C-alpha positions as CSV (number, residue, x, y, z in Angstrom):
1,X,12.0,-3.0,-21.5
2,X,12.9,-1.9,-18.0
3,X,11.0,-3.4,-15.0
4,X,10.0,-1.4,-12.0
5,X,9.1,-2.6,-8.5
6,X,7.4,-0.8,-5.7
7,X,9.0,0.2,-2.4
8,X,6.5,-2.0,-0.6
9,X,7.5,-5.0,-2.7
10,X,11.1,-4.5,-1.6
11,X,10.1,-4.3,2.1
12,X,7.9,-7.4,1.7
13,X,10.9,-9.3,0.3
14,X,13.1,-8.3,3.1
15,X,10.6,-9.3,5.7
16,X,10.0,-12.7,4.0
17,X,13.8,-13.5,4.1
18,X,14.2,-12.5,7.7
19,X,11.1,-13.8,9.6
20,X,13.1,-14.6,12.7
21,X,15.5,-11.7,12.7
22,X,17.6,-10.9,15.7
23,X,17.4,-7.5,17.3
24,X,20.5,-6.4,15.4
25,X,18.9,-7.6,12.1
26,X,15.6,-5.9,13.0
27,X,17.4,-2.7,13.7
28,X,19.3,-2.8,10.4
29,X,16.0,-3.7,8.5
30,X,14.3,-0.7,10.2
31,X,17.0,1.6,9.0
32,X,16.9,0.1,5.5
33,X,13.1,0.4,5.4
34,X,13.4,4.1,6.3
35,X,16.0,4.6,3.6
36,X,13.7,2.9,1.1
37,X,10.8,5.1,2.1
38,X,12.9,8.2,1.6
39,X,13.9,7.3,-2.0
40,X,12.2,9.5,-4.6
41,X,9.7,7.8,-6.9
42,X,10.8,7.2,-10.4
43,X,9.4,9.6,-12.9
44,X,8.1,7.1,-15.5
45,X,5.2,7.0,-17.9
46,X,4.0,4.0,-19.8
47,X,4.1,4.4,-23.5
48,X,2.3,2.7,-26.3
49,X,4.6,1.4,-29.1
50,X,3.4,1.8,-32.7
51,X,3.4,-2.0,-33.1
52,X,0.7,-2.3,-30.4
53,X,-1.3,0.9,-31.2
54,X,-4.9,1.1,-32.5
55,X,-3.8,3.6,-35.1
56,X,-1.2,1.1,-36.6
57,X,-2.1,0.1,-40.2
58,X,0.3,-2.8,-40.8
59,X,1.7,-2.6,-44.2
60,X,3.7,-5.1,-46.2
61,X,6.6,-5.2,-43.8
62,X,5.1,-4.6,-40.2
63,X,8.4,-5.6,-38.5
64,X,10.2,-2.8,-40.3
65,X,7.7,0.0,-40.6
66,X,4.0,0.7,-39.7
67,X,1.7,3.3,-41.2
68,X,0.1,5.6,-38.6
69,X,-3.6,6.1,-39.2
70,X,-3.7,9.1,-36.8
71,X,-2.0,11.4,-39.4
72,X,-4.7,11.5,-42.2
73,X,-3.0,14.3,-44.2
74,X,0.1,12.2,-45.2
75,X,1.6,8.8,-45.0
76,X,3.7,8.5,-41.8
77,X,5.8,5.4,-41.8
78,X,7.3,4.7,-38.4
79,X,9.4,2.1,-36.7
80,X,7.3,-0.4,-34.8
81,X,9.2,0.6,-31.7
82,X,8.4,4.3,-32.1
83,X,5.8,5.9,-29.7
84,X,4.0,9.2,-29.5
85,X,1.6,11.1,-27.3
86,X,-1.4,10.0,-29.4
87,X,-0.8,6.3,-29.0
88,X,-3.7,4.1,-27.7
89,X,-3.1,0.5,-26.8
90,X,-5.0,-2.2,-28.7
91,X,-7.1,-4.5,-26.4
92,X,-4.9,-7.3,-25.2
93,X,-1.7,-5.8,-26.6
94,X,1.6,-5.9,-24.6
95,X,4.7,-3.8,-25.3
96,X,7.0,-6.4,-23.9
């Protein structure tokens, strides 16, 4: 799974590594900070994988396929790594 960090985390890391920066380093860090601020935010949405969903009815082989309880009209066997818009995370579940 991809990991995301915030812009402020990057700026904090830079400041921690250069606590006694020279004027030249401070100027460079200022320009880098401005560039970081100007970066667009990532367009990401957290998803709930079927293996960690409240609608998951684990069958005989839960590592291979899960039965989605959300679809009551028919059996819907899905990969545990699948996800959909209806997914709701179980308490304490982690997709990692």
